N, C-alpha and C positions, 0 to 999 in steps of 0.2 A: 743244269738239275744237279746233275752228277754230283759236280763239287760242291753244291750246297749240301747233299746229304754227308759227302762223306768231311765237311768241316761240324755238322755237326755230330757227327759220330766220335770227332778227335775232342770236342768239346766236352762228350758226356765222359768220356775214358777220363779226362784230365781233371774234371769235376769230382769225379763220385771213386776215384780212388783205382779203377782200370786201369786194364793194359792195352800199350796200342800194340798191335799183333801183324797187322798188313800194312802196305806202304798207303800213305794218306795221301797227302798232296802228291802233284808233278813235281817235286822237289828231287832235285840228284840222291839227298839221305832223309829217309824216312823212319827213324831210330824207333825200338820199339821201350815204351814204358813199362820196367819192370818193378816190382814191390821190392822193398828194400831186403836183402837178406835180413832174419831174425822178425820180421814185419812192421808195421809204421811203429814208427815213437808215438805214445800217446801224448796230448800236449792240450791243452786249454781251447775254446773258439774264441775266433774273434770277436771282440766285445759288439762290432758295427757290423757283422756277418760281412757278407761278400765284396761290398760297398767298402769296406775299410782297406780292400786290397788297391792299390795305386801306386808301388813301386815295385819294382825288380833291382836286387842287390847281387852282384858278382863278388864271389870269394874264391881263395882256393885252398887246398888242405893239403896235407901228407902225412906220413908216418917218419919223416926225415929226418928228426929230432933223435928219435929211439931206434930205428933201424934204418938208416941213409942208404945203404946199398938194395932194399926192398922196401920202399916207402910207399906205395898203393895197394898193399891190399886191404881190401873191403871189409874184412871183420877188424881189422885194426883201426880205420876211420870208425868204426860203430863204437869201438871200445875208446876211441877217443871223446867221440860224442857224448858218451856216458861217463868220462873219467871226468870231464869237464862240464859235464850240467850245459851244452851246449848242442845245438844240432841244425841242419838246414832241412828245408822242403825237399830238392834236390840234390844229388850227385851227380857228376858226369866223369865216369872214367877214363883212363886212357886210351881205348879202345871204343869212345863216344857211347858207351852204354851209360843209357840214363836210367837212376834209381830212384823211386819216389821214397823219403824217410819221413814226412810230417804231410797230411792231407794240407792243400792250399786253405781249408776254410780254417786251419787251428794255427797258433802260435807259434813261432819257433824260432826259438832262442837263437840266433845267427847274427846280430847286427851290434849289440851292447851299447855303450855308449857312445855320441856323437851328435851332430848337428847337420842338417841341409838345409837351404834355400834359404836362411834368414826364417823358417817356419819354426815357432816356439812349440808346435804340437808336436813335429818330427825328433824334438834335441831327447836323446834318452830314450827314445820312444818309436824308434822305427820299427820293431819287428811288430808295431798293430799293424803298420800299413805295407810291408813288403815282404815279400816273397824272396827267400834265400836258396841261391844256386850255387855249390860247392863245384870247381872245376879240381880233380886229383892233377895237383900242380905244385914245381916247385919255383920260387923266382932265383932272380940271378946270384952270382956267387955275393956280390956284394950286399942286396937287400936280405937275404937270409944267414950273414952273420953274425947279428944279433940275436936273431929270431930261433935260431937250432945250434947256436956256439962253432966254433971254428972248427974242432975237431970233426964234428960230425958233417959242416958245410964242406972240408974237403974231399970227404968221402963219397960226396953225392956226384954221379957221373951225369957227363954233359946232356946225351940221350936223357935225361928226367927231368931238365929243366925247362922250364915252357909249356907249353902245351900243343898239343897234335894236329892234324888236318881234322883227325874223327872227330875229335873235342869241341873244336870250332863250327863243323857241320851239326854236330846234335844240339850245339847252345844256339846255335841258328836256328834249327829246327823248334828246340823250346821256348824261346823267346818271343817267336813269330806268333806262337799259338794261345800262350800267356797274355800276348800283347792285345790277340784279335778277342778274348773270351771276358777281359775285363779292364777294358777300352783302357790300358795304359800305354802312354802318347812314351814316343823314345826316348824324349828328355827325362822321363822317371825310370830309365836306366842308370845307375850308378854301382860306384864301386865300393869296397870297405872301406879301401885308403879315402875315398873323397868323402864318406861320413865321417871317418875319427883318421884326419891325416899327422897326427901327432903319434900314433900308436900303432896301426894297422900298415901294413903295406901292400896287400892282396888288392886283384891279382897280380900284380905290381909290372914293373916295366918291360916282363918278355909278353906280355899282352897285348893282343895284335886286333886294336878294333876293327881293322880296315875287312878282315875275315870276315865279318860280318854284314849283312844286309841292314843289318840297322842301322851302319853307320851312315851309308845312304839316304836315310830316311831321318837323319839325325836335322833340325831346322839350324 
């Protein structure tokens, strides 16, 4: 009974924009979900409502192109969203803090062009069906050469590439509860690169699926 009550509280917080302010389940890490600095980004509702939420797409973002030695300031990430007219539902910082930028119920512009599973409904239309999660991270030197240019790429510190243990723990937590809330199967978790391999690299070769419980649940 106690576990059921806790699950219901978490589901309510994730769906209504509220924050998680206390330990949730008996996991090793239960991060608080905070509203994004500056508040939620207003976006249109999904046409089919909650039943449209069938996928989760993983991304990586940084300010390395403009600030390679200080690539993870959250205010700059929001400025990038605004400047490029994109956004994700969630951003996970290097310390594992989760920020909500767009309500789950709304369309976030994170997927762009692409295709998946031979389904024409998903072609160039994944924004309607997916929740987007951005990890603050930078890919390998080889991956980032064409993304941010050789000058900026050469200034990125090795410690700023890839992802931190805190981020994996937070992502694991967030995936678990989004999957439970929206009945999303493990095989419907994909990366931006998988959706658009010709243009997108993220989250890249440094992303370690083995750090997630999700990997054990995949068919």
